[in-house]
CHARMM internal coordinates of N, CA and C (Angstrom, degrees):
IC EDIT
DIST 1 N 1 CA 1.4444
DIST 1 CA 1 C 1.5304
ANGL 1 N 1 CA 1 C 108.30
DIST 1 C 2 N 1.3026
ANGL 1 CA 1 C 2 N 116.52
DIHE 1 N 1 CA 1 C 2 N 134.92
DIST 2 N 2 CA 1.4617
ANGL 1 C 2 N 2 CA 121.91
DIHE 1 CA 1 C 2 N 2 CA -179.79
DIST 2 CA 2 C 1.5221
ANGL 2 N 2 CA 2 C 111.42
DIHE 1 C 2 N 2 CA 2 C -75.97
DIST 2 C 3 N 1.3046
ANGL 2 CA 2 C 3 N 114.84
DIHE 2 N 2 CA 2 C 3 N 148.77
DIST 3 N 3 CA 1.4616
ANGL 2 C 3 N 3 CA 121.05
DIHE 2 CA 2 C 3 N 3 CA 178.31
DIST 3 CA 3 C 1.5347
ANGL 3 N 3 CA 3 C 109.28
DIHE 2 C 3 N 3 CA 3 C -88.67
DIST 3 C 4 N 1.3205
ANGL 3 CA 3 C 4 N 116.49
DIHE 3 N 3 CA 3 C 4 N 135.09
DIST 4 N 4 CA 1.4633
ANGL 3 C 4 N 4 CA 121.76
DIHE 3 CA 3 C 4 N 4 CA 176.66
DIST 4 CA 4 C 1.5188
ANGL 4 N 4 CA 4 C 107.48
DIHE 3 C 4 N 4 CA 4 C -96.99
DIST 4 C 5 N 1.3291
ANGL 4 CA 4 C 5 N 116.34
DIHE 4 N 4 CA 4 C 5 N 129.99
DIST 5 N 5 CA 1.4578
ANGL 4 C 5 N 5 CA 121.89
DIHE 4 CA 4 C 5 N 5 CA -179.09
DIST 5 CA 5 C 1.5245
ANGL 5 N 5 CA 5 C 109.73
DIHE 4 C 5 N 5 CA 5 C -125.19
DIST 5 C 6 N 1.3220
ANGL 5 CA 5 C 6 N 115.98
DIHE 5 N 5 CA 5 C 6 N 175.29
DIST 6 N 6 CA 1.4635
ANGL 5 C 6 N 6 CA 122.39
DIHE 5 CA 5 C 6 N 6 CA 177.77
DIST 6 CA 6 C 1.5223
ANGL 6 N 6 CA 6 C 108.21
DIHE 5 C 6 N 6 CA 6 C -104.76
DIST 6 C 7 N 1.3312
ANGL 6 CA 6 C 7 N 117.11
DIHE 6 N 6 CA 6 C 7 N 139.07
DIST 7 N 7 CA 1.4610
ANGL 6 C 7 N 7 CA 121.31
DIHE 6 CA 6 C 7 N 7 CA 179.91
DIST 7 CA 7 C 1.5289
ANGL 7 N 7 CA 7 C 110.82
DIHE 6 C 7 N 7 CA 7 C -62.31
DIST 7 C 8 N 1.3167
ANGL 7 CA 7 C 8 N 115.90
DIHE 7 N 7 CA 7 C 8 N 160.99
DIST 8 N 8 CA 1.4696
ANGL 7 C 8 N 8 CA 120.17
DIHE 7 CA 7 C 8 N 8 CA 178.94
DIST 8 CA 8 C 1.5214
ANGL 8 N 8 CA 8 C 111.95
DIHE 7 C 8 N 8 CA 8 C -59.27
DIST 8 C 9 N 1.3335
ANGL 8 CA 8 C 9 N 116.88
DIHE 8 N 8 CA 8 C 9 N -33.44
DIST 9 N 9 CA 1.4695
ANGL 8 C 9 N 9 CA 120.75
DIHE 8 CA 8 C 9 N 9 CA 179.16
DIST 9 CA 9 C 1.5295
ANGL 9 N 9 CA 9 C 111.88
DIHE 8 C 9 N 9 CA 9 C -81.97
DIST 9 C 10 N 1.3241
ANGL 9 CA 9 C 10 N 116.34
DIHE 9 N 9 CA 9 C 10 N -5.32
DIST 10 N 10 CA 1.4613
ANGL 9 C 10 N 10 CA 124.44
DIHE 9 CA 9 C 10 N 10 CA 176.59
DIST 10 CA 10 C 1.5348
ANGL 10 N 10 CA 10 C 113.68
DIHE 9 C 10 N 10 CA 10 C 61.94
DIST 10 C 11 N 1.3321
ANGL 10 CA 10 C 11 N 117.15
DIHE 10 N 10 CA 10 C 11 N 30.18
DIST 11 N 11 CA 1.4614
ANGL 10 C 11 N 11 CA 118.75
DIHE 10 CA 10 C 11 N 11 CA 179.86
DIST 11 CA 11 C 1.5331
ANGL 11 N 11 CA 11 C 113.58
DIHE 10 C 11 N 11 CA 11 C -119.00
DIST 11 C 12 N 1.3283
ANGL 11 CA 11 C 12 N 118.20
DIHE 11 N 11 CA 11 C 12 N 5.55
DIST 12 N 12 CA 1.4578
ANGL 11 C 12 N 12 CA 121.45
DIHE 11 CA 11 C 12 N 12 CA 173.37
DIST 12 CA 12 C 1.5241
ANGL 12 N 12 CA 12 C 110.06
DIHE 11 C 12 N 12 CA 12 C -161.76
DIST 12 C 13 N 1.3351
ANGL 12 CA 12 C 13 N 115.11
DIHE 12 N 12 CA 12 C 13 N 162.67
DIST 13 N 13 CA 1.4609
ANGL 12 C 13 N 13 CA 121.58
DIHE 12 CA 12 C 13 N 13 CA 177.75
DIST 13 CA 13 C 1.5185
ANGL 13 N 13 CA 13 C 110.17
DIHE 12 C 13 N 13 CA 13 C -89.46
DIST 13 C 14 N 1.3329
ANGL 13 CA 13 C 14 N 115.74
DIHE 13 N 13 CA 13 C 14 N 156.52
DIST 14 N 14 CA 1.4606
ANGL 13 C 14 N 14 CA 122.71
DIHE 13 CA 13 C 14 N 14 CA 174.89
DIST 14 CA 14 C 1.5212
ANGL 14 N 14 CA 14 C 109.21
DIHE 13 C 14 N 14 CA 14 C -125.89
DIST 14 C 15 N 1.3233
ANGL 14 CA 14 C 15 N 115.04
DIHE 14 N 14 CA 14 C 15 N 141.37
DIST 15 N 15 CA 1.4616
ANGL 14 C 15 N 15 CA 121.99
DIHE 14 CA 14 C 15 N 15 CA 172.26
DIST 15 CA 15 C 1.5176
ANGL 15 N 15 CA 15 C 106.17
DIHE 14 C 15 N 15 CA 15 C -136.59
DIST 15 C 16 N 1.3286
ANGL 15 CA 15 C 16 N 117.11
DIHE 15 N 15 CA 15 C 16 N 120.35
DIST 16 N 16 CA 1.4687
ANGL 15 C 16 N 16 CA 121.76
DIHE 15 CA 15 C 16 N 16 CA -175.52
DIST 16 CA 16 C 1.5328
ANGL 16 N 16 CA 16 C 110.90
DIHE 15 C 16 N 16 CA 16 C 55.25
DIST 16 C 17 N 1.3294
ANGL 16 CA 16 C 17 N 116.63
DIHE 16 N 16 CA 16 C 17 N 41.20
DIST 17 N 17 CA 1.4681
ANGL 16 C 17 N 17 CA 124.35
DIHE 16 CA 16 C 17 N 17 CA 179.14
DIST 17 CA 17 C 1.5280
ANGL 17 N 17 CA 17 C 113.72
DIHE 16 C 17 N 17 CA 17 C 62.28
DIST 17 C 18 N 1.3236
ANGL 17 CA 17 C 18 N 117.67
DIHE 17 N 17 CA 17 C 18 N 20.89
DIST 18 N 18 CA 1.4586
ANGL 17 C 18 N 18 CA 122.86
DIHE 17 CA 17 C 18 N 18 CA 176.21
DIST 18 CA 18 C 1.5264
ANGL 18 N 18 CA 18 C 108.27
DIHE 17 C 18 N 18 CA 18 C -120.24
DIST 18 C 19 N 1.3477
ANGL 18 CA 18 C 19 N 117.03
DIHE 18 N 18 CA 18 C 19 N 149.00
DIST 19 N 19 CA 1.4610
ANGL 18 C 19 N 19 CA 119.84
DIHE 18 CA 18 C 19 N 19 CA 176.56
DIST 19 CA 19 C 1.5233
ANGL 19 N 19 CA 19 C 109.46
DIHE 18 C 19 N 19 CA 19 C -58.64
DIST 19 C 20 N 1.3288
ANGL 19 CA 19 C 20 N 115.51
DIHE 19 N 19 CA 19 C 20 N 139.19
DIST 20 N 20 CA 1.4576
ANGL 19 C 20 N 20 CA 121.95
DIHE 19 CA 19 C 20 N 20 CA -176.97
DIST 20 CA 20 C 1.5213
ANGL 20 N 20 CA 20 C 108.87
DIHE 19 C 20 N 20 CA 20 C -127.84
DIST 20 C 21 N 1.3328
ANGL 20 CA 20 C 21 N 116.36
DIHE 20 N 20 CA 20 C 21 N 121.53
DIST 21 N 21 CA 1.4600
ANGL 20 C 21 N 21 CA 121.09
DIHE 20 CA 20 C 21 N 21 CA 177.26
DIST 21 CA 21 C 1.5227
ANGL 21 N 21 CA 21 C 108.82
DIHE 20 C 21 N 21 CA 21 C -92.32
DIST 21 C 22 N 1.3070
ANGL 21 CA 21 C 22 N 116.67
DIHE 21 N 21 CA 21 C 22 N 117.51
DIST 22 N 22 CA 1.4665
ANGL 21 C 22 N 22 CA 124.15
DIHE 21 CA 21 C 22 N 22 CA -177.60
DIST 22 CA 22 C 1.5203
ANGL 22 N 22 CA 22 C 108.49
DIHE 21 C 22 N 22 CA 22 C -83.55
DIST 22 C 23 N 1.3262
ANGL 22 CA 22 C 23 N 116.82
DIHE 22 N 22 CA 22 C 23 N 106.69
DIST 23 N 23 CA 1.4617
ANGL 22 C 23 N 23 CA 121.37
DIHE 22 CA 22 C 23 N 23 CA 179.28
DIST 23 CA 23 C 1.5235
ANGL 23 N 23 CA 23 C 108.31
DIHE 22 C 23 N 23 CA 23 C -116.72
DIST 23 C 24 N 1.3237
ANGL 23 CA 23 C 24 N 115.88
DIHE 23 N 23 CA 23 C 24 N 99.94
DIST 24 N 24 CA 1.4645
ANGL 23 C 24 N 24 CA 121.03
DIHE 23 CA 23 C 24 N 24 CA -173.52
DIST 24 CA 24 C 1.5192
ANGL 24 N 24 CA 24 C 111.91
DIHE 23 C 24 N 24 CA 24 C -107.50
DIST 24 C 25 N 1.3214
ANGL 24 CA 24 C 25 N 114.28
DIHE 24 N 24 CA 24 C 25 N 150.72
DIST 25 N 25 CA 1.4519
ANGL 24 C 25 N 25 CA 122.22
DIHE 24 CA 24 C 25 N 25 CA 170.51
DIST 25 CA 25 C 1.5254
ANGL 25 N 25 CA 25 C 106.96
DIHE 24 C 25 N 25 CA 25 C -103.81
DIST 25 C 26 N 1.3222
ANGL 25 CA 25 C 26 N 117.47
DIHE 25 N 25 CA 25 C 26 N 136.29
DIST 26 N 26 CA 1.4682
ANGL 25 C 26 N 26 CA 119.94
DIHE 25 CA 25 C 26 N 26 CA 175.07
DIST 26 CA 26 C 1.5160
ANGL 26 N 26 CA 26 C 107.16
DIHE 25 C 26 N 26 CA 26 C -82.40
DIST 26 C 27 N 1.2813
ANGL 26 CA 26 C 27 N 115.08
DIHE 26 N 26 CA 26 C 27 N 110.76
DIST 27 N 27 CA 1.4618
ANGL 26 C 27 N 27 CA 122.78
DIHE 26 CA 26 C 27 N 27 CA -168.90
DIST 27 CA 27 C 1.5262
ANGL 27 N 27 CA 27 C 111.44
DIHE 26 C 27 N 27 CA 27 C -95.18
DIST 27 C 28 N 1.3269
ANGL 27 CA 27 C 28 N 116.88
DIHE 27 N 27 CA 27 C 28 N 71.70
DIST 28 N 28 CA 1.4573
ANGL 27 C 28 N 28 CA 120.26
DIHE 27 CA 27 C 28 N 28 CA -179.22
DIST 28 CA 28 C 1.5221
ANGL 28 N 28 CA 28 C 111.64
DIHE 27 C 28 N 28 CA 28 C -68.01
DIST 28 C 29 N 1.3170
ANGL 28 CA 28 C 29 N 117.77
DIHE 28 N 28 CA 28 C 29 N -22.95
DIST 29 N 29 CA 1.4695
ANGL 28 C 29 N 29 CA 120.09
DIHE 28 CA 28 C 29 N 29 CA 179.68
DIST 29 CA 29 C 1.5244
ANGL 29 N 29 CA 29 C 112.55
DIHE 28 C 29 N 29 CA 29 C -67.54
DIST 29 C 30 N 1.3219
ANGL 29 CA 29 C 30 N 117.72
DIHE 29 N 29 CA 29 C 30 N -9.41
DIST 30 N 30 CA 1.4670
ANGL 29 C 30 N 30 CA 120.87
DIHE 29 CA 29 C 30 N 30 CA 177.34
DIST 30 CA 30 C 1.5215
ANGL 30 N 30 CA 30 C 111.04
DIHE 29 C 30 N 30 CA 30 C -61.49
DIST 30 C 31 N 1.3157
ANGL 30 CA 30 C 31 N 117.22
DIHE 30 N 30 CA 30 C 31 N -20.77
DIST 31 N 31 CA 1.4607
ANGL 30 C 31 N 31 CA 121.46
DIHE 30 CA 30 C 31 N 31 CA -177.16
DIST 31 CA 31 C 1.5283
ANGL 31 N 31 CA 31 C 113.11
DIHE 30 C 31 N 31 CA 31 C -96.99
DIST 31 C 32 N 1.3336
ANGL 31 CA 31 C 32 N 117.01
DIHE 31 N 31 CA 31 C 32 N 11.82
DIST 32 N 32 CA 1.4688
ANGL 31 C 32 N 32 CA 120.68
DIHE 31 CA 31 C 32 N 32 CA -179.79
DIST 32 CA 32 C 1.5221
ANGL 32 N 32 CA 32 C 112.14
DIHE 31 C 32 N 32 CA 32 C -108.12
DIST 32 C 33 N 1.3266
ANGL 32 CA 32 C 33 N 117.93
DIHE 32 N 32 CA 32 C 33 N 15.75
DIST 33 N 33 CA 1.4715
ANGL 32 C 33 N 33 CA 124.00
DIHE 32 CA 32 C 33 N 33 CA 178.72
DIST 33 CA 33 C 1.5290
ANGL 33 N 33 CA 33 C 113.89
DIHE 32 C 33 N 33 CA 33 C 58.78
DIST 33 C 34 N 1.3369
ANGL 33 CA 33 C 34 N 118.28
DIHE 33 N 33 CA 33 C 34 N 53.12
DIST 34 N 34 CA 1.4689
ANGL 33 C 34 N 34 CA 119.35
DIHE 33 CA 33 C 34 N 34 CA 177.28
DIST 34 CA 34 C 1.5304
ANGL 34 N 34 CA 34 C 110.28
DIHE 33 C 34 N 34 CA 34 C -67.49
DIST 34 C 35 N 1.3327
ANGL 34 CA 34 C 35 N 116.31
DIHE 34 N 34 CA 34 C 35 N 149.42
DIST 35 N 35 CA 1.4616
ANGL 34 C 35 N 35 CA 119.21
DIHE 34 CA 34 C 35 N 35 CA 176.11
DIST 35 CA 35 C 1.5353
ANGL 35 N 35 CA 35 C 109.83
DIHE 34 C 35 N 35 CA 35 C -85.24
DIST 35 C 36 N 1.3169
ANGL 35 CA 35 C 36 N 116.03
DIHE 35 N 35 CA 35 C 36 N 177.40
DIST 36 N 36 CA 1.4677
ANGL 35 C 36 N 36 CA 121.06
DIHE 35 CA 35 C 36 N 36 CA -175.50
DIST 36 CA 36 C 1.5293
ANGL 36 N 36 CA 36 C 111.95
DIHE 35 C 36 N 36 CA 36 C -58.87
DIST 36 C 37 N 1.3239
ANGL 36 CA 36 C 37 N 117.54
DIHE 36 N 36 CA 36 C 37 N -44.54
DIST 37 N 37 CA 1.4655
ANGL 36 C 37 N 37 CA 121.20
DIHE 36 CA 36 C 37 N 37 CA -178.43
DIST 37 CA 37 C 1.5284
ANGL 37 N 37 CA 37 C 111.40
DIHE 36 C 37 N 37 CA 37 C -64.08
DIST 37 C 38 N 1.3275
ANGL 37 CA 37 C 38 N 116.22
DIHE 37 N 37 CA 37 C 38 N -38.65
DIST 38 N 38 CA 1.4688
ANGL 37 C 38 N 38 CA 119.56
DIHE 37 CA 37 C 38 N 38 CA 177.86
DIST 38 CA 38 C 1.5196
ANGL 38 N 38 CA 38 C 110.85
DIHE 37 C 38 N 38 CA 38 C -64.97
DIST 38 C 39 N 1.3377
ANGL 38 CA 38 C 39 N 118.07
DIHE 38 N 38 CA 38 C 39 N -41.65
DIST 39 N 39 CA 1.4645
ANGL 38 C 39 N 39 CA 121.26
DIHE 38 CA 38 C 39 N 39 CA 177.19
DIST 39 CA 39 C 1.5197
ANGL 39 N 39 CA 39 C 110.74
DIHE 38 C 39 N 39 CA 39 C -63.36
DIST 39 C 40 N 1.3251
ANGL 39 CA 39 C 40 N 115.71
DIHE 39 N 39 CA 39 C 40 N -44.01
DIST 40 N 40 CA 1.4642
ANGL 39 C 40 N 40 CA 120.44
DIHE 39 CA 39 C 40 N 40 CA -179.79
DIST 40 CA 40 C 1.5299
ANGL 40 N 40 CA 40 C 110.36
DIHE 39 C 40 N 40 CA 40 C -58.87
DIST 40 C 41 N 1.3327
ANGL 40 CA 40 C 41 N 116.73
DIHE 40 N 40 CA 40 C 41 N -46.71
DIST 41 N 41 CA 1.4606
ANGL 40 C 41 N 41 CA 121.34
DIHE 40 CA 40 C 41 N 41 CA 178.18
DIST 41 CA 41 C 1.5257
ANGL 41 N 41 CA 41 C 110.63
DIHE 40 C 41 N 41 CA 41 C -62.42
DIST 41 C 42 N 1.3183
ANGL 41 CA 41 C 42 N 116.93
DIHE 41 N 41 CA 41 C 42 N -48.19
DIST 42 N 42 CA 1.4652
ANGL 41 C 42 N 42 CA 122.23
DIHE 41 CA 41 C 42 N 42 CA -178.50
DIST 42 CA 42 C 1.5311
ANGL 42 N 42 CA 42 C 111.47
DIHE 41 C 42 N 42 CA 42 C -57.14
DIST 42 C 43 N 1.3384
ANGL 42 CA 42 C 43 N 116.01
DIHE 42 N 42 CA 42 C 43 N -49.16
DIST 43 N 43 CA 1.4651
ANGL 42 C 43 N 43 CA 120.08
DIHE 42 CA 42 C 43 N 43 CA -177.59
DIST 43 CA 43 C 1.5258
ANGL 43 N 43 CA 43 C 111.90
DIHE 42 C 43 N 43 CA 43 C -65.36
DIST 43 C 44 N 1.3200
ANGL 43 CA 43 C 44 N 117.64
DIHE 43 N 43 CA 43 C 44 N -41.28
DIST 44 N 44 CA 1.4657
ANGL 43 C 44 N 44 CA 120.88
DIHE 43 CA 43 C 44 N 44 CA 178.78
DIST 44 CA 44 C 1.5236
ANGL 44 N 44 CA 44 C 110.50
DIHE 43 C 44 N 44 CA 44 C -65.69
DIST 44 C 45 N 1.3271
ANGL 44 CA 44 C 45 N 117.61
DIHE 44 N 44 CA 44 C 45 N -41.51
DIST 45 N 45 CA 1.4638
ANGL 44 C 45 N 45 CA 121.97
DIHE 44 CA 44 C 45 N 45 CA 179.41
DIST 45 CA 45 C 1.5300
ANGL 45 N 45 CA 45 C 110.67
DIHE 44 C 45 N 45 CA 45 C -62.64
DIST 45 C 46 N 1.3243
ANGL 45 CA 45 C 46 N 117.01
DIHE 45 N 45 CA 45 C 46 N -44.59
DIST 46 N 46 CA 1.4641
ANGL 45 C 46 N 46 CA 120.52
DIHE 45 CA 45 C 46 N 46 CA 179.02
DIST 46 CA 46 C 1.5357
ANGL 46 N 46 CA 46 C 111.09
DIHE 45 C 46 N 46 CA 46 C -66.62
DIST 46 C 47 N 1.3410
ANGL 46 CA 46 C 47 N 117.14
DIHE 46 N 46 CA 46 C 47 N -37.75
DIST 47 N 47 CA 1.4648
ANGL 46 C 47 N 47 CA 120.13
DIHE 46 CA 46 C 47 N 47 CA 177.00
DIST 47 CA 47 C 1.5290
ANGL 47 N 47 CA 47 C 109.87
DIHE 46 C 47 N 47 CA 47 C -60.96
DIST 47 C 48 N 1.3297
ANGL 47 CA 47 C 48 N 117.22
DIHE 47 N 47 CA 47 C 48 N -43.68
DIST 48 N 48 CA 1.4643
ANGL 47 C 48 N 48 CA 121.12
DIHE 47 CA 47 C 48 N 48 CA 179.23
DIST 48 CA 48 C 1.5261
ANGL 48 N 48 CA 48 C 111.13
DIHE 47 C 48 N 48 CA 48 C -64.09
DIST 48 C 49 N 1.3205
ANGL 48 CA 48 C 49 N 117.72
DIHE 48 N 48 CA 48 C 49 N -28.52
DIST 49 N 49 CA 1.4620
ANGL 48 C 49 N 49 CA 122.07
DIHE 48 CA 48 C 49 N 49 CA 178.43
DIST 49 CA 49 C 1.5274
ANGL 49 N 49 CA 49 C 112.61
DIHE 48 C 49 N 49 CA 49 C -80.64
DIST 49 C 50 N 1.3396
ANGL 49 CA 49 C 50 N 117.75
DIHE 49 N 49 CA 49 C 50 N -6.31
DIST 50 N 50 CA 1.4568
ANGL 49 C 50 N 50 CA 120.96
DIHE 49 CA 49 C 50 N 50 CA 177.05
DIST 50 CA 50 C 1.5162
ANGL 50 N 50 CA 50 C 115.60
DIHE 49 C 50 N 50 CA 50 C 100.35
DIST 50 C 51 N 1.3259
ANGL 50 CA 50 C 51 N 117.72
DIHE 50 N 50 CA 50 C 51 N 0.61
DIST 51 N 51 CA 1.4645
ANGL 50 C 51 N 51 CA 119.52
DIHE 50 CA 50 C 51 N 51 CA 177.93
DIST 51 CA 51 C 1.5258
ANGL 51 N 51 CA 51 C 109.78
DIHE 50 C 51 N 51 CA 51 C -70.58
DIST 51 C 52 N 1.3342
ANGL 51 CA 51 C 52 N 116.37
DIHE 51 N 51 CA 51 C 52 N 144.25
DIST 52 N 52 CA 1.4653
ANGL 51 C 52 N 52 CA 120.19
DIHE 51 CA 51 C 52 N 52 CA 178.51
DIST 52 CA 52 C 1.5266
ANGL 52 N 52 CA 52 C 112.11
DIHE 51 C 52 N 52 CA 52 C -126.16
DIST 52 C 53 N 1.3343
ANGL 52 CA 52 C 53 N 116.88
DIHE 52 N 52 CA 52 C 53 N 10.22
DIST 53 N 53 CA 1.4683
ANGL 52 C 53 N 53 CA 120.66
DIHE 52 CA 52 C 53 N 53 CA 179.28
DIST 53 CA 53 C 1.5265
ANGL 53 N 53 CA 53 C 109.36
DIHE 52 C 53 N 53 CA 53 C -157.54
DIST 53 C 54 N 1.3241
ANGL 53 CA 53 C 54 N 114.84
DIHE 53 N 53 CA 53 C 54 N 156.94
DIST 54 N 54 CA 1.4630
ANGL 53 C 54 N 54 CA 121.76
DIHE 53 CA 53 C 54 N 54 CA 171.63
DIST 54 CA 54 C 1.5129
ANGL 54 N 54 CA 54 C 107.65
DIHE 53 C 54 N 54 CA 54 C -118.33
DIST 54 C 55 N 1.2939
ANGL 54 CA 54 C 55 N 116.37
DIHE 54 N 54 CA 54 C 55 N 138.84
DIST 55 N 55 CA 1.4590
ANGL 54 C 55 N 55 CA 121.09
DIHE 54 CA 54 C 55 N 55 CA 178.42
DIST 55 CA 55 C 1.5208
ANGL 55 N 55 CA 55 C 107.60
DIHE 54 C 55 N 55 CA 55 C -119.39
DIST 55 C 56 N 1.3311
ANGL 55 CA 55 C 56 N 115.16
DIHE 55 N 55 CA 55 C 56 N 111.03
DIST 56 N 56 CA 1.4596
ANGL 55 C 56 N 56 CA 120.48
DIHE 55 CA 55 C 56 N 56 CA -176.05
DIST 56 CA 56 C 1.5155
ANGL 56 N 56 CA 56 C 109.31
DIHE 55 C 56 N 56 CA 56 C -114.32
END
COOR INIT
IC SEED 1 N 1 CA 1 C
IC BUILD
């Protein structure tokens, strides 16, 4: 897994020395005890929607 860092100017993220746009979903359902299959579905669905992070 690549490490995400902050640019020297501190105004954007970098991943593999390329600008990285952090698009997170606020995953409140994490606190409802989802099972493995529900998590698998949730993560795949969010990936298809273009999300690249979860913010819990």
